[in-house]
N, C-alpha and C positions, 0 to 999 in steps of 0.2 A: 318440410311439407308445405309451409306457407309460401315458399318461393315457387314451388310447382303450381300451387293454386293461383298465384299471381301471374305466372306465365300463361296458364289456361285462360285467365280472365282477359289478359291482353290479346291473346289470339282470338278469343270469342268476340271482343269488341272490334278488332280489326276485321274479322270475318263478317260481322254484321254490317259494318260500314262499306266494305268492298262489295258484298253481295247486293246491298241497296244501290250503290252507285252503278254497278254493272247492269243491274235490272233496268234502271232508268236510262242508261246509255244504249242498251240493246233490245229493249222490249218490242219496238216496232219493226226491227229488222229481221229477227229470226225467232223461231218457236223454242229454241233451247233455253232461253232465258225468260220463260213465261211467268215465273213467280219468284219472289224473294227467297222463299225456302229452297227452291230448286237452285237458285244462284249460290246458296251456302256451299253446295258441293263444289262448284267451280272455285269459290273463294278458298276453301280448305286445300284443294289440289294446287291452286296457284301459290298460296302462301307457303306451303311446304315444298314447293318447287318440284312436285312429282310430275305434274303436267300430262295427264292421260291423253288429252287431245279430243275427248268426246264432246267437250264444249269449248268454244273459243270465240272471242269477240270479233266482229267484222267491221264495226264503225270506228272512225278516228277516236271518238271519246271512249269507246270500249278498249281500244289499244292503250290509251293513256291510263285508264283505270287498271287494266291488266298489268301494265309495267309498274305502276305505283304499288299495286297489291303484291307483286312478287318481290320487289325491293323491300317493302315494309315487312313482309314475312321473313325474309333472310335476316334483316336487322333485328326483329323481335327475337328470333331464335338465337342469333349471334350474341345478343346482349344477355339473354337469360341463361345460356349454357354455362358460361364461366361462374355464375353464381351457384348453379347446381353442382358444378364440379368442385368448387371451393367448399361447399357444405359436405360433399361426399368425402373430400380429403380430411376435413375436420372430424367427421364421424369416424372415418377409418383410423386416424391417429388416436382418437380417444379410445376406440375399441382395442387397438393393439397395445396401448399403454395399460389399459385395464387388464388385459390378458397377461401381459408381462408382470404386472404387480401381483396378480393372483398366482402366477407360476412361482415368483420369488417367495410369496407367503407360504405356499405349499412346501417349497424346498426348505424354508426355515422351520416349518413344523416338523419335517422329517428329521432335520439335523438336531433340533433342540426342543421341540415341543413348545407350543404357544408363543413362538417368536422369541425365545429366551436367547440373550446375547452372551455367549461364553467368554467374550472379551472382557466382561465385567468381573470375571472371577479372579483375574490376576494370576501370578505365577503359582501361588499356593493351590488355587482351585484347579488350574490346568495340570499341575503335578499330581494332585489327587485323582483327577479324572483319568489322566493318561495311565497312571500306574494301577488303577483299580478296575480296569476293564475286565470283567469276569471274576473279580475277587469277591470273597465273602465279607460279611460285616466285620469280623475280627481282623481280617487283613486290611480292611479299609481303615479301621481305627489305628492300627499299627503304622500304616503309611501316613496318616494325618499326624500322628504323634511324632514320627521321625521327621516329617516335613516341618513341623512346628519347631522341633529342636534345632533343625538345620537353619531355619530362619532366625531363631534366637541366637545361635552361635555366630551367624553372620553379623547380626546386629551388634553383638558383643565385640567382635573383632573390629568392626567399623568404628565403634564407639571407644575402643581401647586407646586409640591414638589421641583422643581428646578427653581422657579420664581425669576426674577431679576427686578430691576427698571432701566428703560432706562433714558436718559437725560431729558425727559419730564415727569418724574414720572409715566410712564405707566408700569404696570407689564407685563413683557415679559418672554418667555421661549425660550431657544435655544436648538435645537436638530439637529443631523446629520442623514441623510438618509443612507441606505446601500450603495448608490452610492457616498456618500461623500458630498452631497449638504447640506448646512446649512439652517434650517428652523427656522423662528422666528414667535412665536405665541403671539399675544396680549391677555392678560387675562382679 
């Protein structure tokens, strides 16, 4: 918005200067340029390169002012348009990224509610969720129990290869977690 206001201010200042100059160059030669406010119309039409032809200078100084006015108008618009386009591109990319983020958030709400990440559940949670779709609470407990037993048996078989006897003649296995904690499993 500020860029558009800046463009309008530049055009207004250029229009004021051009209208004043063409008034002083043409005021004695013809009645078309009888006042500065009337010359504003000529300045706008010349700066925007529309050129209706209803008013045109006839003196050499009027031609110079008209040429400078049309070139200045093209340059003002030419310099301001890329700024406006750049702001439009920035606004458009911001809007599309916001819409995409909202779409992804809605999709995550549909999949898991409140953006819950099912990847955090691990294999145990995925097994429970995949095998309990439509199951009752009793079946869910059975699946969880069976899954826990299966994970425990897997841990025992993995640990059996490195089994040790503790002071009470119990077979144990020691392992370290990725965080560095030591686990002791009785076999």
